[in-house]
C-alpha positions as CSV (number, residue, x, y, z in Angstrom):
1,M,-42.1,18.9,-18.0
2,N,-44.3,16.1,-19.2
3,E,-48.1,16.3,-18.6
4,L,-50.8,13.8,-18.1
5,T,-54.4,14.1,-19.5
6,L,-57.2,13.3,-17.1
7,N,-60.4,11.6,-18.2
8,N,-62.1,14.8,-18.8
9,G,-59.4,16.3,-21.0
10,V,-57.8,18.5,-18.3
11,T,-54.0,18.2,-18.3
12,L,-51.8,18.4,-15.3
13,P,-48.0,18.3,-14.8
14,A,-47.1,14.7,-13.9
15,L,-44.7,15.7,-11.1
16,G,-45.9,18.0,-8.2
17,L,-44.9,19.0,-4.9
18,G,-46.6,17.5,-1.9
19,V,-46.9,19.6,1.5
20,F,-48.1,16.9,3.9
21,Q,-46.8,17.6,7.4
22,S,-44.9,20.8,6.3
23,S,-45.5,23.6,8.9
24,P,-47.2,26.7,7.6
25,E,-43.8,28.5,7.4
26,D,-41.9,25.6,5.9
27,T,-44.9,25.4,3.3
28,R,-44.5,28.9,2.1
29,T,-40.8,28.6,1.4
30,A,-41.0,25.1,0.0
31,V,-43.7,26.1,-2.5
32,A,-41.7,29.2,-3.4
33,A,-38.6,27.0,-4.0
34,A,-40.6,24.5,-6.1
35,L,-42.1,27.2,-8.4
36,Q,-38.6,28.7,-8.9
37,A,-37.3,25.2,-9.6
38,G,-40.0,24.7,-12.4
39,Y,-42.8,22.9,-10.5
40,R,-46.3,23.8,-11.8
41,H,-48.3,21.4,-9.7
42,I,-48.9,21.7,-5.9
43,D,-50.7,19.1,-3.8
44,T,-52.1,20.2,-0.4
45,A,-55.2,19.3,1.7
46,A,-57.7,21.0,4.2
47,A,-56.4,18.6,6.9
48,Y,-52.7,19.8,6.4
49,G,-53.4,23.2,7.8
50,N,-51.4,24.9,5.2
51,E,-53.6,25.8,2.3
52,R,-53.2,29.5,3.1
53,E,-49.5,29.5,2.9
54,V,-49.7,27.5,-0.5
55,G,-51.9,30.3,-1.8
56,Q,-49.6,33.1,-0.6
57,A,-46.5,31.4,-2.2
58,I,-48.3,31.0,-5.5
59,A,-49.5,34.6,-5.4
60,A,-46.0,35.9,-4.5
61,S,-44.4,33.9,-7.4
62,G,-45.6,36.3,-9.9
63,L,-46.8,33.4,-12.1
64,D,-50.1,33.7,-13.9
65,R,-52.8,31.7,-12.1
66,S,-53.3,29.5,-15.2
67,E,-49.7,28.3,-14.9
68,V,-50.0,26.5,-11.7
69,F,-52.1,23.5,-11.2
70,V,-53.5,23.4,-7.6
71,E,-54.9,20.3,-5.9
72,T,-56.5,20.0,-2.5
73,K,-58.5,17.5,-0.5
74,V,-61.7,17.6,1.5
75,W,-61.2,16.0,5.0
76,I,-63.9,13.5,6.4
77,S,-65.1,15.8,9.0
78,D,-66.5,17.9,6.1
79,Y,-68.2,15.0,4.3
80,G,-72.0,15.3,3.5
81,Y,-73.4,17.3,0.6
82,E,-73.8,20.8,2.1
83,Q,-70.8,20.3,4.4
84,T,-68.5,19.5,1.3
85,L,-69.8,22.3,-0.6
86,H,-68.8,24.5,2.4
87,G,-65.5,22.7,2.5
88,F,-64.8,23.9,-1.0
89,D,-65.5,27.5,0.1
90,K,-63.1,27.1,3.0
91,S,-60.3,25.7,0.9
92,A,-60.8,28.2,-2.0
93,T,-60.7,31.1,0.4
94,K,-57.6,30.0,2.2
95,L,-55.9,29.3,-1.2
96,G,-57.0,32.8,-2.5
97,L,-58.5,31.1,-5.5
98,E,-61.9,31.2,-7.3
99,Q,-61.4,27.9,-9.0
100,I,-59.5,24.8,-7.8
101,D,-57.9,22.5,-10.5
102,L,-58.4,19.3,-8.8
103,L,-60.6,18.6,-5.6
104,I,-60.6,15.2,-4.1
105,L,-62.0,13.3,-1.2
106,H,-59.1,12.6,1.3
107,Q,-60.3,9.2,2.3
108,A,-63.0,6.8,2.2
109,L,-65.2,6.7,5.1
110,P,-66.2,3.0,5.1
111,S,-68.3,3.2,8.3
112,D,-70.4,5.8,6.7
113,F,-70.2,5.4,3.1
114,E,-73.4,7.3,2.4
115,K,-71.7,10.5,3.8
116,T,-68.8,9.6,1.3
117,L,-71.2,9.5,-1.4
118,A,-72.9,12.7,-0.5
119,A,-69.5,14.4,-0.4
120,Y,-68.7,13.1,-3.9
121,R,-72.1,14.3,-5.3
122,A,-71.1,17.7,-3.9
123,L,-67.9,17.4,-5.9
124,E,-70.0,16.7,-8.9
125,K,-72.0,19.8,-8.4
126,L,-68.8,21.9,-8.0
127,L,-67.6,20.4,-11.2
128,S,-70.6,21.3,-13.2
129,D,-70.7,24.7,-11.8
130,G,-67.1,25.3,-13.0
131,K,-65.8,25.9,-9.3
132,V,-63.3,23.0,-9.9
133,R,-61.8,21.7,-13.1
134,A,-61.5,18.0,-12.1
135,I,-62.6,15.9,-9.2
136,G,-61.4,12.7,-7.7
137,V,-60.7,10.6,-4.6
138,S,-57.6,9.5,-2.4
139,N,-57.0,6.2,-0.6
140,F,-59.8,4.5,-2.2
141,M,-59.6,0.8,-2.4
142,V,-61.1,-1.3,-5.3
143,E,-64.4,-1.9,-3.3
144,H,-64.7,1.8,-2.5
145,L,-64.3,2.7,-6.1
146,E,-66.9,0.1,-7.2
147,R,-69.5,1.4,-4.8
148,L,-68.7,5.0,-5.9
149,L,-69.0,4.3,-9.6
150,A,-72.3,2.4,-9.0
151,A,-73.8,5.3,-7.2
152,T,-72.5,8.5,-8.9
153,D,-72.3,9.9,-12.5
154,V,-68.7,11.3,-12.9
155,V,-65.9,8.8,-13.0
156,P,-63.1,10.2,-10.6
157,A,-60.2,11.7,-12.6
158,V,-57.7,10.7,-9.9
159,N,-57.2,8.3,-7.1
160,Q,-54.2,9.5,-4.9
161,I,-52.8,6.4,-3.1
162,E,-49.6,5.3,-1.4
163,V,-47.4,3.9,-4.1
164,H,-43.7,3.3,-3.8
165,P,-41.3,0.4,-4.5
166,Y,-42.2,-1.3,-1.3
167,F,-46.0,-1.0,-1.6
168,A,-47.4,-0.8,-5.2
169,Q,-51.2,-1.6,-4.8
170,R,-51.4,-3.0,-8.3
171,E,-54.9,-4.2,-8.0
172,V,-56.1,-0.7,-7.2
173,Q,-53.9,0.8,-9.9
174,D,-55.2,-1.9,-12.5
175,F,-58.8,-1.1,-11.4
176,G,-58.1,2.6,-12.1
177,R,-56.5,2.0,-15.4
178,Q,-59.5,0.0,-16.6
179,H,-61.8,2.8,-15.7
180,G,-59.7,5.8,-16.8
181,I,-58.7,6.8,-13.3
182,L,-55.3,8.2,-13.0
183,T,-53.1,6.9,-10.2
184,Q,-51.4,9.6,-8.3
185,A,-48.6,8.4,-5.9
186,W,-48.3,9.9,-2.5
187,S,-44.9,8.9,-0.9
188,P,-43.6,8.0,-4.2
189,I,-40.1,7.8,-2.8
190,G,-41.2,5.6,0.0
191,G,-40.8,8.2,2.8
192,I,-43.3,6.6,4.8
193,T,-41.3,3.5,5.0
194,F,-38.2,5.2,6.5
195,Y,-39.7,4.9,10.1
196,R,-40.6,1.3,9.6
197,E,-38.7,-1.5,11.3
198,G,-37.6,-4.3,9.3
199,E,-35.0,-5.6,6.8
200,H,-34.8,-2.3,4.9
201,T,-34.8,0.8,6.8
202,S,-35.3,2.9,3.9
203,T,-36.0,2.6,0.2
204,L,-33.2,5.1,-0.4
205,Q,-30.7,2.5,0.9
206,D,-32.3,-0.6,-1.0
207,P,-29.3,-2.1,-2.8
208,V,-31.4,-2.7,-6.0
209,I,-32.4,1.0,-6.2
210,V,-28.9,2.1,-5.3
211,A,-27.3,0.0,-8.1
212,I,-29.7,1.4,-10.6
213,A,-29.1,5.0,-9.4
214,Q,-25.4,4.5,-9.8
215,A,-25.8,3.2,-13.4
216,H,-27.6,6.4,-14.4
217,A,-25.5,8.7,-12.1
218,K,-28.8,9.7,-10.5
219,S,-30.0,9.6,-6.8
220,P,-32.2,6.7,-5.5
221,A,-35.0,9.3,-5.1
222,Q,-34.7,10.3,-8.7
223,V,-34.8,6.6,-9.8
224,M,-38.0,6.0,-7.8
225,L,-39.7,9.0,-9.2
226,R,-38.7,8.1,-12.8
227,W,-40.1,4.4,-12.2
228,G,-43.4,6.2,-11.2
229,L,-43.4,8.4,-14.1
230,Q,-42.5,5.8,-16.6
231,Q,-45.4,3.6,-15.5
232,G,-47.8,6.4,-16.1
233,R,-48.4,7.8,-12.6
234,S,-48.6,11.2,-11.2
235,V,-46.1,11.6,-8.5
236,I,-46.0,14.1,-5.7
237,P,-42.8,14.0,-3.7
238,K,-42.7,16.0,-0.5
239,S,-39.7,17.9,0.6
240,T,-39.1,21.3,2.4
241,K,-35.4,21.5,1.4
242,A,-34.7,23.6,-1.7
243,N,-31.9,21.4,-3.0
244,R,-34.0,18.2,-2.6
245,I,-36.9,20.0,-4.2
246,A,-34.9,20.8,-7.2
247,E,-33.3,17.3,-7.4
248,N,-36.8,15.7,-7.4
249,I,-37.9,17.6,-10.6
250,D,-34.7,16.7,-12.4
251,V,-35.9,13.4,-13.6
252,F,-36.7,14.0,-17.4
253,D,-33.3,13.4,-18.7
254,F,-32.9,9.7,-18.3
255,E,-34.8,6.6,-18.8
256,L,-35.0,3.2,-16.9
257,T,-34.8,0.0,-19.1
258,G,-37.5,-2.5,-18.9
259,E,-35.2,-4.7,-16.7
260,E,-34.7,-1.9,-14.2
261,L,-38.4,-1.2,-14.0
262,A,-39.0,-4.9,-13.5
263,A,-36.4,-5.2,-10.7
264,I,-38.0,-2.2,-8.9
265,D,-41.4,-3.8,-9.3
266,A,-40.1,-7.0,-7.6
267,L,-39.4,-5.1,-4.3
268,D,-43.0,-4.9,-3.5
269,T,-43.5,-6.1,0.2
270,G,-47.3,-5.7,0.1
271,R,-47.0,-3.8,3.4
272,R,-48.8,-0.6,3.8
273,G,-47.1,2.4,5.5
274,G,-50.2,4.6,6.0
275,P,-53.3,3.7,8.1
276,E,-55.6,0.8,7.0
277,P,-58.6,2.1,4.9
278,E,-60.9,0.3,7.3
279,A,-59.4,2.3,10.3
280,I,-60.6,5.6,9.0
281,T,-63.5,6.7,11.0
282,L,-64.8,10.0,12.3
283,G,-64.2,8.9,16.0
284,T,-60.4,8.1,15.2
285,F,-59.5,10.6,12.5
286,G,-62.2,13.3,12.6
287,M,-61.1,16.8,13.4
288,P,-62.7,20.2,12.7
289,I,-61.3,22.0,9.7
290,P,-61.2,25.7,10.7
291,E,-63.1,28.3,8.9
292,A,-61.3,30.6,6.5
């Protein structure tokens, strides 16, 4: 499977399994199925409530620790320097790991950006202490990245954002590219759009994507993942079904043409599926992350 190199030289498998909204039991079986299917990159988060099960599945897989790239996220309720250092301890203990491969801030907290900066400085400390191999952010917009870069020393290795054919966030991706920040796509198949009312109920039924899929004898989901990979992104599709998990990683034996990539690019609606970044406040989204 192809790998991407982060700005500090650490490599990660370009395609990983996401476990957002997967129940603890589903998470354990999904991660086990993914590792069996050849995945070597798992993305979780403190706020998902399933780090423990991710760790259990990795431990039960029999794979060497060095073979699996583990990524998790600090939730906004644990922002602040000391709180974020403790957030690492909670995540590492639940995962059963001494070192986390990639630790990122789950959201910017625009209403208290000083707290966001303090949290990131804690990530820098964890990096320098060797407790994490790379650090980054998630759901940061250009203005958040600019403020972060101006106030901290380590350029984030990754910015994990909503990217799929209906919402590409090109200005955020371009800013990342200019600064050596890898764009990692959550909801790369557009799962977040399936619940949205409108002209297209689902990216999976989009006529442009369906036609390209038929031309390659692949599924629409595989075409969207290939689109992300060919444009240099890391993609972390989420599924709890073993057959879908296996299908999602079977995307390295075909290539989209320039015309096909452009046709998918043209589907961008500019409409976000996830919460507006400015809406993220401790009052609205804060929740305690349990101790390990």
